[in-house]
FIDOVEX-980017 format. One record per residue (C-alpha): x, y, z; residue number from 1. Coordinates in Angstrom, 1 decimal. Example, Ala and Ser with C-alpha at 12.3 -4.5 7.8 and 13.67 -1.06 7.14 Angstrom:
! FIDOVEX-980017
((12.3,-4.5,7.8),1);
((13.7,-1.1,7.1),2);
END
This chain:
! FIDOVEX-980017
((-15.9,-6.4,5.2),1);
((-14.8,-2.6,4.6),2);
((-15.7,-1.1,1.3),3);
((-12.5,0.1,-0.6),4);
((-13.1,4.0,-0.9),5);
((-12.4,5.5,-4.4),6);
((-10.2,8.3,-5.7),7);
((-12.9,11.2,-4.8),8);
((-13.0,10.4,-1.2),9);
((-11.3,13.0,1.0),10);
((-9.7,10.3,3.3),11);
((-7.3,9.7,0.3),12);
((-5.8,13.1,0.0),13);
((-5.3,13.2,4.0),14);
((-1.9,13.0,5.5),15);
((-2.4,9.8,7.8),16);
((-1.9,9.7,11.4),17);
((1.1,7.8,13.0),18);
((-0.2,4.9,15.2),19);
((1.4,5.3,18.7),20);
((3.5,2.4,19.4),21);
((1.5,1.6,22.5),22);
((-1.8,1.2,20.4),23);
((-0.4,-1.1,17.8),24);
((-1.4,-4.2,19.7),25);
((-4.8,-2.7,20.7),26);
((-8.1,-4.2,19.8),27);
((-8.9,-1.0,17.6),28);
((-5.5,-1.2,15.7),29);
((-5.8,-5.1,15.2),30);
((-9.4,-4.6,14.1),31);
((-8.2,-2.0,11.2),32);
((-5.4,-4.5,10.1),33);
((-7.8,-7.4,10.1),34);
((-10.5,-5.2,7.9),35);
((-7.9,-4.4,5.6),36);
((-6.8,-8.0,4.8),37);
((-10.2,-9.1,4.5),38);
((-11.2,-6.1,1.9),39);
((-7.8,-7.2,0.1),40);
((-8.6,-10.7,0.2),41);
((-11.7,-9.9,-1.7),42);
((-10.2,-8.2,-4.7),43);
((-8.4,-10.7,-7.2),44);
((-6.3,-8.2,-8.7),45);
((-4.8,-6.5,-5.5),46);
((-1.6,-6.9,-3.8),47);
((-1.4,-4.4,-0.9),48);
((-3.8,-2.1,0.6),49);
((-3.4,1.2,2.8),50);
((-5.5,2.2,5.8),51);
((-6.9,5.4,4.0),52);
((-8.4,3.0,1.0),53);
((-10.6,1.7,3.9),54);
((-11.5,5.0,5.1),55);
((-8.8,4.9,8.0),56);
((-6.6,7.7,8.2),57);
((-3.8,5.7,9.9),58);
((-0.4,5.0,8.6),59);
((-0.5,1.4,8.0),60);
((-0.6,-0.8,4.8),61);
((-0.7,-4.5,4.4),62);
((0.8,-6.7,1.5),63);
((-0.9,-9.8,0.1),64);
((1.4,-13.0,0.6),65);
((0.8,-13.5,-3.2),66);
((2.8,-10.5,-3.9),67);
((5.9,-12.6,-2.8),68);
((8.0,-15.1,-4.5),69);
((7.7,-18.4,-2.3),70);
((11.3,-18.1,-1.3),71);
((11.3,-14.7,0.2),72);
((10.3,-13.9,3.7),73);
((8.8,-10.6,4.1),74);
((6.2,-8.9,6.5),75);
((2.8,-8.4,5.7),76);
((2.0,-5.6,7.8),77);
((3.9,-2.2,7.9),78);
((2.7,0.2,10.8),79);
((4.3,4.1,10.5),80);
((6.4,3.1,7.5),81);
((9.2,5.5,6.6),82);
((11.2,4.9,3.3),83);
((15.0,5.2,4.5),84);
((16.8,4.6,1.0),85);
((15.8,4.4,-2.5),86);
((18.1,3.5,-5.5),87);
((19.0,5.9,-8.1),88);
((18.1,3.4,-10.7),89);
((14.6,4.0,-11.6),90);
((12.0,2.1,-14.1),91);
((8.7,3.0,-15.8),92);
((6.5,0.7,-14.6),93);
((2.8,-0.6,-15.2),94);
((0.5,0.7,-12.4),95);
((-3.2,0.5,-10.8),96);
((-4.8,1.1,-7.6),97);
((-7.8,-0.5,-5.8),98);
((-9.0,2.9,-5.2),99);
((-8.8,4.2,-8.9),100);
((-10.7,1.6,-10.5),101);
((-10.3,0.8,-13.6),102);
((-7.3,3.4,-14.2),103);
((-3.7,2.3,-15.3),104);
((-0.8,3.9,-16.4),105);
((3.2,3.8,-15.9),106);
((4.7,5.5,-13.0),107);
((8.6,6.2,-12.5),108);
((9.7,4.3,-9.3),109);
((13.0,3.2,-7.8),110);
((13.7,-0.3,-8.4),111);
((15.2,-1.0,-4.7),112);
((13.9,0.6,-1.5),113);
((14.4,0.2,2.1),114);
((11.8,0.8,4.4),115);
((11.6,1.1,8.6),116);
((8.4,0.0,10.0),117);
((6.6,-1.6,13.0),118);
((4.7,-5.0,12.6),119);
((1.5,-6.2,14.4),120);
((3.3,-6.7,17.6),121);
((5.0,-3.4,17.9),122);
((8.3,-4.6,16.8),123);
((10.4,-2.3,14.8),124);
((12.0,-3.7,11.7),125);
((13.8,-3.0,8.4),126);
((12.8,-4.6,5.1),127);
((14.4,-4.0,1.5),128);
((12.1,-4.5,-1.7),129);
((13.4,-5.1,-5.3),130);
((10.9,-4.9,-8.3),131);
((7.2,-5.3,-7.2),132);
((7.9,-5.3,-3.8),133);
((9.7,-1.7,-4.2),134);
((6.9,-0.5,-6.1),135);
((4.5,-1.4,-3.3),136);
((6.2,0.4,-0.7),137);
((6.5,3.6,-2.7),138);
((2.8,3.1,-3.9),139);
((1.4,2.4,-0.5),140);
((3.7,5.3,1.4),141);
((2.3,7.6,-1.2),142);
((-1.2,6.7,-0.2),143);
((-0.3,7.6,3.4),144);
((0.7,11.0,2.4),145);
((-2.5,11.5,0.4),146);
((-0.8,10.8,-2.9),147);
((-2.5,8.6,-5.6),148);
((-0.7,7.3,-8.3),149);
((-2.9,9.2,-10.7),150);
((-1.2,12.3,-9.6),151);
((2.3,11.1,-11.7),152);
((1.2,8.4,-13.9),153);
((1.7,9.0,-17.6),154);
((-0.1,7.0,-20.4),155);
((-3.2,6.8,-18.3),156);
((-5.8,4.5,-19.7),157);
((-9.2,3.5,-18.2),158);
((-9.9,0.0,-18.8),159);
((-13.1,-1.6,-17.8),160);
((-12.9,-5.3,-16.4),161);
((-14.0,-8.3,-18.9),162);
((-17.4,-9.6,-17.7),163);
((-17.6,-13.3,-18.5),164);
END
């Protein structure tokens, strides 16, 4: 399992490289995706993870199935994602990040987002997200552009985890 890098790591501030479509099904790319899911599964409070968060400067993010309502049928892997549309309606939302432990704050995010990306088979798709999924699309795409939520969050607080 790959360690999730923290806010001071340079890889988090780089603009990630696109994955050539011909390399999406390669063992290298598939291993990165596998490592991302393993690292994410190890975090009880995480719902998504971008490749730079495990030290890979690639335009990939994954979403945990626990982020979706059971009736929603969404993709879990987003390669070379591009936000195509954001709603004008924005809300201030609570946000945190696995690479900014244990900081939490409010971020202003669009409530609906349409994204275009490739899946793990190299097939292009378009997905629309509302509420939490829209927030994830924006947060993870920010990671791929070298932006951390700390850069635009307000009411930042550091809240240490409770130990049992």
